[in-house]
N, C-alpha and C positions, 0 to 999 in steps of 0.2 A: 237549521239545514233541512230537517224533515218537513217543516212547513213550506219551505221554498220548493222542495221536491214535489210536494202535494199540489201546489199551485201550478207548477209546470206540467204535471200529469193531467191536471184538469183542463188546462188550455189545450194540450195536445188532443185530449178526447174531443173537445168541442170542434177542433179543426178537421179531424180525420173522419168524424162521423159521417155516415152516408145517408142519414135520414134528415131531411129538412122539414121545417114546420110548414104546414099548409094554412091557407086562410080562407075566409069566406068566399065560396064560389070556386075555389081552387082545390084541386086534388093532387095527390102524389102517386101517379101510376108508376108501376115498375118500368124502369127503362127497357125499351124494346130493342135498343141498339147499343152497342158498346160505346163508351165515352172517350176512348183513346185510340190513336192511330195504330196501325201495325208497327212493330218495333224495329223495322229495318229501313232507315233512310229517309231523307227529305222527300224524295219522289213519292214514296208510299204515303207520307203524311199529306202531301198535296192531293193525291188521289182519294185518300180517305175523307178529308174535310171538304174536298172539292174546291174549285176556283169559281164557284157560282158568282156571277156579278150581282151586287146588291147596291142599294143607295144609302148614303148616310144622311144625317139630319140636315146637311147643307146641300143635298141634292146631287152630290158627287158620286159617281159610280166607282165602287171598290170591289175587287176580286177577293173572295172571303179568305182563301189562304194566302195568296201572294201579297195582298195589300193590308190585310187586317191581322193575320196570324204569324206569318213567317218570321222566324228569328226574334220573336218578341216574348216578353213576359206578359201574360194576359190574365184577365179575370173576365169570365163570361157569365151573363145571367140573362133571363128571359123576362120580359115585361109586356104589358099592353097599356097604353096611355089612358084609356077610359076606366081602368081599375082604380077603385077608391080606397082600398085598404092596404094590402101588403106591398104592392108594387111601389107606390110612392114612399112608403116607409123603408123599403130595402134601398131604394135610390138614395134616400137621405143617409142611410147607414153607410153606403158606399162613398158618398161625398165626405162623410166623416173619416172613412178610411184614408182617402186621398189627403185629407188635412193631417192626419196622424203621420202619414209617409213624408210629409214636408217636401223638401227638394228632391227626394227619391221618387216622388210620384210621376215625374216626367219620363222615367225609364219604364214605366208600367202602363199598358194599355187596357182600359176597361171597354168591354164590348157588350152592349145591351141589345138583344135581339127581340124584335116584336113577335108576339104570337098572334097579332091581329093585323096582318098586312093590308087587308081590305080597307081598314079605316085609318091605320097608322102610316100615312104618307110621309115623305120627308118633311113637309111643312108642318104636319101635326107633331112629328118627333121634335122638330126645332122648337116649337112652342112649348113642349113639354120640358125640354132641357132648360129653357129660359125661365120657365116657372119654378123648376126645381133648383136653379142656380148651378147647373152642372155642364153647361155648354163650354167645351174646350177641345183642343186638338188631340188630347190623350184619352178622350172618352168618346167612343163611336156608338151611336144609335143607329142600327141597321134595319132596313125593310127591303121588300122586293115584292114580286107577285106571289101568289099563294104557293104555286108549285116550287118556286125558288126557296121560300122560307121553309116549306115543309121538308125539303131536301136538307138544307142547312141544319134545321133543328134535329132532324133524325140523326144526323152525323155527331151531334153532341148528346145523344141518348134520349131525345124527346120526341114522342109522337103526340101531337097536340090536336085532338079532334075539334075543340073549341078554344077560344083564347084563354078562357078561365082554367083550362086543364093543363097548365104548364106547371113544371116543377119550380119551386122557389130556391132550389139549391144553387150555390155559387160554385163554378168550376174555375180553378186556377191552374195555370200551366206555364212551364218553361218550354216553349215549342221546339227550340232547336235541340234540347237535350231530352225531350220526350218525358218530362216529369209532370205528372198531372195528379190532381186530387180534388175532392169536393169539400166544401165547407158549409156548415149550417149558416143561414143568413142571420140567425139570432146570436151568433158568436160575437164577442165583444170586438168593436172596431180595432182595438189594439192587437188582438189575436189574429184578425185577418191580415192586418198590415204586417205583422211579424212573419206570417206564412209567405206573403209575397216577397218580403225582404230576403227570406231564406232562399227563394227561387232565383234571386239575383246573384247569389254567391256562386263562385266557380264550382264545377263538378270535379271532384277528386279523380285524378288520372286522365283528365281530358284537357 
């Protein structure tokens, strides 16, 4: 029993840690903006995250809050497609997470936001998803013009002066119930999947 308890505590530590690993060319600046919406109501969440129109990998326009976030269990991360080290590794890790989730994966939306919108057009993002084997209806790769992406990234706690200067942290959330946390991308795929599954469970008293 003690061994099981130790394993559980180790997994929990990995999941709730607020420090993500950085990789070559990437830095981990302190977040300049809070990463969760105000705690009162859906309208506040919409205002906080904004309904900025973005384009997905299929060239379709989606409003960030209403179409990508609202009432969903989500995992958010930031990438840029010309990255040759951590970004593809993390994408492959998240692909593994979806495989671990199995049939529960369809109830969880992954959202990868580019930090390099000047180069990462919808067509470039589409090619990236096909190369990585992650093109699907429950995984959005989003881009827009630089002002749009700067605004959206700031609302999840990232100020990104250059594409390389994005955080590698994963942000998971139950949008409707305002439950948010950060996960290290080097956490085991099974631990990330477990955290997402916990977010799908009903909230006591609601």
